[in-house]
C-alpha positions as CSV (number, residue, x, y, z in Angstrom):
1,M,-39.9,-3.2,-11.7
2,S,-39.6,0.8,-12.2
3,E,-36.5,2.7,-11.4
4,T,-36.8,4.2,-7.8
5,L,-35.1,6.7,-6.1
6,Y,-33.1,6.1,-2.4
7,D,-34.7,7.2,0.3
8,S,-31.2,8.8,1.7
9,E,-27.7,9.2,0.8
10,P,-26.9,6.5,4.3
11,T,-28.9,3.9,2.3
12,L,-27.1,4.2,-0.5
13,Q,-23.6,4.1,1.5
14,G,-24.9,1.1,3.6
15,L,-25.1,-0.4,0.5
16,L,-21.8,-0.2,-1.0
17,A,-20.4,-1.1,2.3
18,D,-22.3,-4.1,2.2
19,Y,-21.9,-4.8,-1.5
20,P,-18.4,-3.5,-3.0
21,E,-19.1,-5.2,-6.2
22,L,-21.2,-2.3,-6.7
23,L,-18.6,-0.6,-7.2
24,A,-18.3,-2.1,-10.6
25,G,-15.0,-3.2,-10.6
26,D,-15.3,-5.4,-13.8
27,Q,-16.0,-2.4,-15.5
28,I,-13.2,-0.7,-13.9
29,D,-10.6,-2.7,-15.1
30,P,-12.2,-5.9,-17.5
31,V,-8.8,-7.9,-17.6
32,Q,-8.1,-8.0,-13.9
33,P,-11.7,-7.3,-12.3
34,R,-11.2,-4.9,-9.1
35,R,-11.7,-6.4,-5.8
36,W,-12.7,-4.3,-3.0
37,L,-11.6,-4.5,0.3
38,L,-13.4,-1.5,2.7
39,V,-11.3,-0.5,5.5
40,D,-14.0,1.9,7.0
41,R,-16.9,4.3,6.3
42,E,-16.6,8.1,7.1
43,Q,-12.9,7.8,7.0
44,G,-11.1,10.5,8.9
45,V,-8.8,13.0,6.4
46,P,-6.4,15.7,8.6
47,E,-5.1,18.6,7.3
48,Q,-2.1,18.0,8.8
49,R,-0.1,14.6,9.7
50,G,-0.8,13.4,13.0
51,S,-3.7,16.1,13.9
52,S,-7.3,15.7,14.5
53,D,-9.3,15.1,11.3
54,R,-10.8,18.2,9.2
55,W,-12.9,15.8,6.8
56,S,-14.6,12.6,6.5
57,V,-14.7,10.9,2.9
58,D,-18.1,8.5,2.3
59,H,-15.8,5.2,2.2
60,L,-11.9,3.6,1.9
61,F,-11.7,0.8,0.0
62,L,-8.2,-0.8,-1.1
63,D,-8.3,-3.1,-4.6
64,Q,-6.1,-6.4,-4.6
65,D,-2.9,-4.0,-5.8
66,G,-3.2,-1.9,-2.5
67,V,-4.5,1.3,-4.7
68,P,-6.2,3.5,-2.1
69,T,-10.0,4.4,-3.1
70,L,-12.3,7.1,-2.4
71,V,-15.5,7.0,-2.7
72,E,-18.1,9.9,-2.0
73,V,-21.7,9.1,-2.8
74,K,-24.9,11.9,-3.6
75,R,-28.0,11.4,-4.5
76,S,-29.2,12.9,-7.8
77,T,-31.4,15.3,-5.7
78,N,-28.6,16.5,-4.0
79,T,-27.5,19.8,-5.2
80,E,-23.9,19.4,-4.1
81,I,-23.6,16.9,-6.9
82,R,-23.4,19.1,-9.9
83,R,-19.9,21.0,-8.9
84,Q,-19.3,21.1,-5.2
85,V,-18.9,17.4,-4.4
86,V,-15.7,17.9,-6.8
87,G,-13.9,20.2,-5.0
88,Q,-14.8,18.1,-1.7
89,M,-13.1,15.5,-3.1
90,M,-10.1,17.2,-4.3
91,D,-9.6,18.1,-0.6
92,Y,-9.9,14.6,0.6
93,A,-7.3,13.0,-2.1
94,A,-4.5,16.1,-1.8
95,N,-4.5,15.7,2.2
96,A,-4.7,11.7,2.2
97,V,-1.9,11.7,0.0
98,L,0.2,14.1,2.2
99,N,-1.1,12.8,5.9
100,W,-2.4,9.2,5.8
101,S,-0.2,6.5,6.8
102,V,-0.6,2.8,6.3
103,D,-0.6,2.1,10.0
104,R,-3.6,4.5,10.3
105,I,-5.3,2.4,7.3
106,Q,-4.1,-0.8,8.6
107,E,-5.7,0.0,12.3
108,K,-8.8,1.3,10.8
109,F,-9.5,-1.7,8.8
110,E,-8.4,-3.8,11.8
111,A,-11.0,-1.8,14.2
112,R,-13.6,-2.3,11.6
113,C,-12.9,-6.1,11.1
114,K,-13.3,-6.6,15.3
115,E,-16.8,-4.3,15.2
116,K,-18.3,-6.7,12.8
117,E,-16.9,-10.1,14.8
118,K,-14.8,-10.5,11.7
119,D,-11.1,-11.7,11.4
120,P,-9.1,-9.3,9.9
121,E,-6.4,-11.9,8.4
122,E,-8.9,-13.8,7.4
123,E,-10.7,-10.9,5.4
124,L,-7.4,-9.8,3.9
125,Y,-6.7,-13.1,2.5
126,R,-10.1,-13.3,1.2
127,H,-9.6,-10.2,-0.7
128,L,-6.5,-11.0,-2.2
129,A,-7.8,-14.2,-3.5
130,D,-4.3,-16.4,-2.8
131,P,-3.4,-18.4,0.0
132,K,0.4,-17.8,-0.6
133,A,-0.3,-14.0,-0.5
134,D,2.3,-11.8,1.3
135,P,-0.2,-9.4,3.8
136,E,3.4,-7.5,4.4
137,R,4.0,-7.1,0.9
138,F,0.3,-5.8,0.7
139,W,0.6,-3.2,3.1
140,Q,4.0,-2.2,1.6
141,A,1.8,-1.5,-1.6
142,V,-0.4,0.8,0.2
143,E,2.2,2.9,1.7
144,T,3.8,3.1,-1.8
145,N,0.9,3.7,-3.9
146,L,-0.1,6.5,-1.3
147,R,3.3,8.1,-1.5
148,M,3.3,8.3,-5.4
149,G,-0.4,9.7,-5.9
150,R,-1.5,6.0,-7.1
151,I,-5.3,6.3,-5.9
152,R,-8.6,6.2,-7.3
153,L,-11.3,8.4,-6.8
154,I,-15.1,7.3,-7.6
155,F,-18.1,9.2,-7.5
156,V,-21.2,7.8,-6.8
157,A,-24.9,8.4,-7.6
158,D,-28.1,7.0,-8.7
159,T,-27.4,9.3,-12.0
160,I,-24.9,11.4,-12.6
161,P,-25.4,14.5,-14.2
162,P,-23.8,15.8,-17.7
163,E,-21.7,18.5,-15.7
164,L,-20.1,15.9,-13.2
165,K,-19.3,13.8,-16.1
166,R,-17.8,16.3,-18.3
167,I,-15.6,17.2,-14.6
168,V,-14.8,13.8,-14.0
169,E,-13.8,12.9,-18.1
170,F,-11.4,16.0,-18.0
171,L,-9.8,14.8,-14.7
172,S,-9.1,11.3,-15.7
173,R,-7.3,12.6,-18.5
174,Q,-5.2,15.0,-16.2
175,M,-4.4,13.4,-13.1
176,R,-2.6,10.3,-13.5
177,P,-1.1,8.4,-11.8
178,A,-4.9,8.9,-9.7
179,E,-7.9,7.3,-11.4
180,V,-11.0,9.3,-11.4
181,L,-14.5,7.7,-12.0
182,A,-17.9,8.0,-11.9
183,V,-20.3,5.2,-11.0
184,E,-24.1,5.5,-11.4
185,V,-25.8,2.8,-9.2
186,K,-30.0,2.5,-10.0
187,Q,-32.5,1.0,-7.9
188,Y,-35.3,-0.5,-9.4
189,T,-38.2,-2.0,-7.5
190,G,-41.2,-3.9,-7.8
191,Q,-43.6,-7.0,-7.0
192,G,-41.7,-7.0,-3.5
193,Q,-38.1,-7.2,-5.4
194,R,-35.1,-4.7,-5.9
195,A,-32.3,-4.8,-8.5
196,L,-29.3,-2.8,-8.1
197,V,-27.4,-2.2,-11.0
198,P,-23.9,-0.3,-11.1
199,R,-22.5,0.8,-14.0
200,L,-19.2,3.1,-15.2
201,V,-20.5,6.1,-17.0
202,A,-17.4,8.3,-16.9
203,G,-12.9,8.0,-16.9
204,A,-13.1,4.5,-17.8
205,K,-9.6,4.1,-19.3
206,P,-8.3,2.0,-22.8
207,T,-7.9,-1.4,-21.0
208,L,-4.6,-2.6,-21.9
209,P,-3.1,-5.8,-20.9
210,Q,-1.6,-6.0,-17.0
211,R,1.8,-7.2,-16.6
212,E,2.1,-10.4,-14.5
213,S,4.7,-10.3,-11.9
214,V,8.0,-10.2,-12.7
215,T,11.2,-12.9,-11.8
216,W,14.0,-10.6,-11.1
217,D,17.4,-11.4,-11.2
218,L,20.4,-9.5,-10.6
219,H,21.6,-8.6,-14.4
220,R,17.8,-7.5,-14.8
221,L,17.9,-5.0,-11.5
222,E,21.4,-3.8,-12.3
223,L,19.7,-2.7,-16.2
224,E,16.8,-1.0,-14.3
225,F,18.8,1.0,-11.7
226,A,21.2,1.9,-14.3
227,K,18.5,3.3,-16.4
228,G,16.2,4.9,-13.6
229,R,18.6,5.7,-11.3
230,G,22.0,6.6,-13.1
231,P,25.6,5.5,-12.5
232,I,25.6,7.1,-8.7
233,L,23.2,4.5,-7.0
234,T,23.9,1.8,-9.4
235,A,27.5,1.8,-8.1
236,V,25.6,1.7,-4.1
237,V,23.6,-1.4,-5.5
238,N,26.7,-3.2,-6.7
239,S,28.6,-2.2,-3.5
240,I,25.5,-3.9,-1.5
241,V,25.7,-7.1,-3.6
242,E,29.4,-7.5,-2.8
243,W,29.0,-7.1,0.9
244,A,26.0,-9.4,0.7
245,T,28.4,-12.1,-0.9
246,S,31.2,-11.5,1.2
247,R,29.3,-12.4,4.3
248,S,28.1,-15.3,2.4
249,L,24.2,-13.9,2.4
250,A,21.6,-14.9,0.1
251,L,20.0,-12.8,-2.3
252,D,16.3,-13.1,-2.4
253,F,14.8,-10.9,-5.4
254,G,10.9,-9.2,-5.9
255,R,8.7,-9.9,-7.8
256,G,6.9,-6.7,-8.5
257,R,5.3,-5.8,-11.9
258,E,6.8,-2.0,-11.3
259,Y,9.8,-2.2,-9.7
260,G,12.2,-4.8,-8.7
261,S,14.1,-5.2,-5.1
262,F,16.3,-8.0,-3.8
263,Y,17.1,-8.4,-0.1
264,P,20.3,-10.0,1.4
265,T,19.0,-12.9,3.0
266,L,20.5,-14.6,6.2
267,S,19.6,-18.3,6.0
268,L,18.8,-19.6,9.4
269,P,17.7,-22.8,10.9
270,S,14.0,-21.0,11.6
271,G,13.9,-19.8,8.0
272,K,15.5,-16.9,6.2
273,L,15.3,-13.5,7.3
274,R,15.8,-10.6,4.8
275,L,17.4,-7.7,6.6
276,F,16.6,-4.7,3.7
277,G,15.8,-4.3,0.2
278,P,17.0,-1.9,-1.7
279,S,14.2,-1.3,-5.0
280,T,14.3,0.4,-8.2
281,D,11.6,3.0,-6.9
282,G,14.8,4.9,-4.8
283,N,14.4,3.5,-1.3
284,I,15.8,0.9,0.8
285,W,13.0,-1.0,2.6
286,F,13.1,-2.4,6.1
287,L,10.7,-4.6,7.7
288,F,11.9,-4.6,11.5
289,A,9.3,-6.8,13.0
290,K,10.2,-9.8,11.2
291,M,14.1,-9.4,12.5
292,R,12.2,-9.2,16.0
293,E,11.0,-12.6,15.6
294,V,15.2,-13.8,15.6
295,P,17.3,-13.6,19.5
296,P,18.7,-11.4,19.9
297,F,16.6,-8.9,18.1
298,D,13.7,-10.4,20.0
299,R,14.6,-8.5,23.3
300,E,14.3,-4.5,23.6
301,D,17.7,-3.5,24.4
302,T,18.9,-5.2,21.4
303,Q,16.1,-3.5,19.7
304,R,17.1,-0.2,20.9
305,E,21.0,-0.1,20.0
306,L,19.9,-1.5,16.4
307,L,17.6,1.9,15.9
308,Q,20.4,3.8,17.7
309,R,23.7,2.3,15.1
310,L,21.4,3.2,12.1
311,N,19.9,6.6,13.5
312,Q,23.6,7.8,14.1
313,I,23.9,7.5,10.2
314,Q,23.7,10.8,8.7
315,G,20.3,10.9,6.6
316,V,18.5,8.3,8.1
317,T,15.9,8.4,10.5
318,I,14.3,5.5,11.6
319,P,11.0,5.7,13.8
320,A,10.5,3.8,17.2
321,D,7.3,2.0,16.4
322,C,9.4,0.5,13.0
323,F,9.3,-3.2,15.4
324,K,5.3,-2.7,15.2
325,P,3.8,-5.5,13.0
326,H,3.2,-5.4,8.6
327,K,5.3,-2.1,9.4
328,W,7.4,-1.3,6.6
329,T,9.8,1.8,6.9
330,R,12.0,3.0,4.1
331,V,15.3,5.1,3.8
332,K,16.7,6.7,0.4
333,L,18.9,4.8,-1.8
334,S,20.3,8.3,-2.2
335,V,21.4,8.6,2.0
336,L,24.3,6.2,0.9
337,T,26.3,7.7,-2.2
338,E,28.9,8.8,0.6
339,P,31.3,6.3,0.5
340,A,31.5,6.6,4.6
341,T,27.7,6.4,4.6
342,L,27.7,3.2,3.2
343,E,30.4,2.1,4.9
344,Q,28.4,3.1,8.2
345,F,25.3,1.5,7.1
346,L,26.7,-2.0,5.8
347,A,29.0,-2.0,9.4
348,V,25.6,-1.7,11.0
349,F,24.2,-5.2,9.4
350,D,27.8,-6.6,9.9
351,W,27.0,-6.4,13.5
352,V,23.3,-7.7,13.2
353,V,24.8,-10.6,10.9
354,D,27.5,-11.4,13.9
355,E,25.2,-10.9,16.5
356,I,22.6,-13.1,15.0
357,R,25.1,-15.7,14.2
358,R,26.9,-15.7,17.5
359,H,23.5,-16.4,19.0
360,E,22.6,-19.5,16.7
361,G,26.0,-20.8,17.6
362,A,25.5,-21.0,21.1
363,A,22.1,-21.9,21.0
364,A,23.3,-24.6,19.1
365,Q,25.9,-25.9,21.6
366,S,23.7,-25.7,24.5
367,E,21.7,-28.4,22.6
368,R,24.5,-30.9,22.2
């Protein structure tokens, strides 16, 4: 078999979409090989959030940790592969982290699945390779990675020229937490057969043992908040813990490798409801879609009242679409540093707890 040029760039693009393993995930991370979930081809990138798309990146993938991975494909015969493609990718990356939302990414993924007559939920579980995986946490990770600039840029070609390789090596040292990589996918044909051989040629980082998921507890969280967020936010967290205890709420702890979190949790006959989650990343996270499953917050009028109460708090802006499935909403923990603001915030969730418990009590009485 002999090396053969691809007929066109769309040919190589199509192969990457059909066979994402050509992105050399096992070479990028030999300890925990990267798996790729295709969001879409020709993924649009707007210049401003909410505006129409100005650019489009050849592929957008997500790895199993929710890291957005932008892929740009060029044939070695394309003169743009020398330097112009780098400028293009920088445009895509700079605007993607500012202007993409996890909702937009999820909608694109689901639309592509439907176009291919695939079930989005099944595709996601297959990607996560864990029947106990939590899709909501995955999409939260995507959102967090975007906002922190934790993305991956991959240049793909049949041959990576030396000029591009040098640029990629330089950028990979300078752009952390972003990763910049170059992958060659050579094609060999002969005797009616074809072989595709991927090779990571630039941007590889030293392989470090990956941290396993962490089991957080209250003591560890307090230490992490004190070390990373200072005494004022630690005091806010302690006040939330005291409030949860006074309301007989359980504390559920996250298992994030990098950031810890805890959730004041209401135990119900139908299961557990996590109200909100202060995190060592400096945010409070909400998944209002779960609350929508619990009466009386399954009613639109009660949902509107909850949003109205929260948005009356100075510094809190909860969007009207926060009850959409899988949509995570966050508020800066620093908003609650004023005692009056914290008191107002906790009063809202006093009302939430009281409403749910009152409804549960009424339902239990009616069943007798």
